[in-house]
N, C-alpha and C positions, 0 to 999 in steps of 0.2 A: 294832532287834533284836539285839539281844548272842543267838551262835550255845548258849549255853546257857537261856535264856526257852525261842528255839525250840521247844529238842531239849522241854524242859520243857511246853511245852504242844500239841507232838509227844505227847510217852507219853499227856497226857488221851486224847487223841483216839482213841490205837491202843488203851488199855486194852479198848474199847466193840467193838473189830473182833467176837469170838468174837460177842456177846450177835446184833449186827446180825448175824452169818454166818448164828447159828444160824435168828434168824428168820424170815430169808432161802430158807435150803435147806428148811424145812417147807411148802414152797407152792411151789419152782422148783427144778428140777434143778441140781444145781451149779455142771456146765459153763455152762446154760444164763446162769445167777446171775452166775458173773464172767462173761462176756459182754457182759450187759446193765452190769454195776458197770463194766466198763475202757467202756464205751462213752459211758457216764457221764459218764464221767470225760474223755473228750476234748474231749468238747461243755463240756465246763466251760469249757478253754483256749481255745476258738474266738476268746472276744473279744481276749482276753491275745496270740492269735499275727497277727489279726487285725490288732489295732495297730502292733505291732510286723515287723512283714511276715517273719516267724519261716518260713511252711510248707518255702522253698528248702533253709533250716536242715536239714531232718528229715532230705534223701535225701546230706548232703555228705558226698562218699565218704572226709576223713579222717578221720566220726567215725560213721557209717554203723554198721558193726558194734560199741561202744559204743550206741548206740542201739536195736540189734534185743537188744542183748543185754538191756539197761535191761528191755526189757517183757516179751521167753523168760521171763528168771530173776525179775521184782519185781513184773508182774504177770498172769503166763500163768499158768503152770506150779504154783508154791504158793502161788497163789490156790483154781485149781481145786481141787488137793490140799487145802488149810484147810478145803473146804467141802467136801469127802467125809467128811474127819473127821467135823466137827459133829455127819455125821445121827448116827454112836457113841458122841459124847464129850459132856462136857459144857463149856460156856464157858473156867467157871473151868481143869479142867482143862486145855487148848487151850493157854488162854494162858499155865500153869504149864511145862508142856512144850518150849513152842515157844521157854524161854528156856536150848534145847539154841542156841540159835543161838551164843549166847558164846563156846563151843566152835569153831565155824566163824570164830569174827569174831578170837580171835584167832590159829588159824591161817595164815589169809588174808591176815588183815592184815601178819603178821610174813614170812609167804616170800610175798609179792606185793606190800604197801604198805612194805616195809623197815623197820616202825612197832616203835620199841624199849617192849617189855612190863618194866616195873620192880619191882620186889618186892610192892610196896604194893600194884598195881595188879594183879597176878596174886590178890595175894592176894585183894582185892575181887568179884574173877570171879570164883573156887573160890566163893565164898561165894553168889552170884547165881549158881548153879551146882548146891550142894548142896541147895535148896527144891527142884528139876526131876526129880533123884534122886531127895527122901526121896519125893513123887508119885507117880513112877514105880512105885516098890521097893512101895508096898503098894496101887500099882491091877494089879502084873501078876497076868494070868487071871482078871482082870472081865474082862464084858463090856462093859467100856468101852474094853479093852487094843486094840481094832484101831484104834479112831480114835487115839488115842494112840500109840501106832507107827508109825504114817502121820505124825502133828505131828510125833517128835522124828524120823523121816529126812527134814523134806523143810526147816527155815531155812537151811539150807548153801545153797541160791537167792536168798534174800536176800542175803547174804554175797556173791557173783558179781555180782549184780545192781548190790552197793554199790560196786566195786570197781570194775566198767564206768564210775557213778557217779565215782569221786573221779578216772578220770585222763582225764576231756573236760575239753577247754580251758581256759583261764579266762573266753572268751570263752561262756565257756553260764550261763548265770544260775540260778539254783532250781527258776524259773515252768518255763524252756523244758527242765532236765530231766525234771520231773515232767508233761508236755504230751510227751511225745517218749515216758517212759515208757510211758503210757494209751494212744499211737498204736498203739505197734510191740505194744503188751499186745492188744488190738480187734486187728489184723491174725493176731496167731499164730492169737486162742482161735475168730477164727473159726468155718475148716473145722474146728477142735472141736466147733462150736457146731451145727454142722451138722449132722454124723455124729450128735450127739447124739440131735436132733430123733425118730429115727427108732430111737431102744434103746425098750426092754425100758421102763426105769423115769422112762419121759420123765415129768415131769409140770410143769406153770405152774396156777396157780390164784392169780385176780388177789381180795386181801384188803385191807384197813388193816394189817399186819406184814407182807406182801410188797412194796408196792410203796412205805409207810415204809419198811422195809432199801434194796431199790434205790437212792428216791435219798441213802441216807445212806451204803452205801457208795460209789455214784459220782461226786457231791456235795465230799462232805467226807472221806473216807478215800484215794479214789485220786484228789481235786481238791487242796483249798485246806491235809488234812494231809499232804499228797507233797513239798510247798513247802516246808513247816515244816522238815521231815525235810532236805530239800538242804539250808537252807540252814544249818541245823546240820551238816555232816557232811563240807560242804567248805570247815570253817575249825576242826575239829577233825579231833583223831585220830577214825578209827571205831571202833578199837576202844573205847578212853572212853565215844564216844557210842554203843554198841549196849551199854556193861556199862547204862548207865542208862539208856535208853528203855526195856531186858530185865524192867528192877524190874515194871512195868505190869500183869504178876497184881496185884498187891495191889489196887488199884483193881477190873480186870476180875471179883475175886472179892468183895470188896464189892458190885458194883451184881450183880452174877447173886443176888447173899442175897435183897439187900434188894427186887429184881424177885421171886424166887420163884421162878426156875430149880435153883435148888437145895440144899441141906443143909449146911455146912461141919463140916471135918473140923477135929482136933484137928491131925492130922499136914499137913494143908492152910494151916493160921493158921501153924505152928510149921518149915511152909521160907517162907513168906512173907515170916514176919517174920526171917529173916536174908538172902535176897533181897534184902529191901530195906534192909536192913545195911550190903551190899557194893557196891549202885548208891547211897550217901549216900555211902560210903569214896570210890569213884570218882566222884564228881561234887565233893569236895572235889576232888582230884585232878586232874581238867582245870579246876578255877578257877585251881588255885595255876599250868596249864597259861598262861592264860591270858594273867596277869602278867605270866607271862617273856616 
């Protein structure tokens, strides 16, 4: 499977996270839901770790900082914050506003990874970002704004975790990186989860929807989907991969509308159209780079 194929399959799964996340936080406190998701994700990789005797590698001194950074900034803090945000905003809004990650991607990829950003890629990236600005402007001062602001201020953590992943040595396959992310994410979330058990707003209701959301988030999104993502970014530029995958709100918005979660507005559709055009542009640039 090529990096671009892995990326677009990951794009499809990623588009479902706001819907599955909102289904979970309707019945389960955000911190507990995040912990359960990370824990199930870690269980997903147990057979692989056992077959490949990877247990000792999780504590290898030369990479343990990178692995811990993956867990903290990839599976712990941002997931909790996104789940809190979904208590206020809608899945489509969360997905569209999460595109602000592209700004952090450009900055960190240029400063840390020394990736060169051409004029064509910058144009496509700005098209993706424009959809975020359009939605954020129209939602200002609405009841959703609390969740929207949390979403906008969170995605930089994912980019930091991706940089930790890019800096891992070549003997770390995508499966190992994804497994370490869930393992360390569970460790960091455990004390927060225990503290949340005694918080005033704690809730934990077992329903078909909450069980489905936990299993889907843990096994599919934290498990299988992360492997696809790391197969992509380990073999292509992070800024290009981020620009492409951050067009997923088009699918999120469509699914949210089909499921009756929300009514679509003209400004949302306009922003999504521009974002998808920018993502397609960057995809063509990535294909050209792969051929070279």
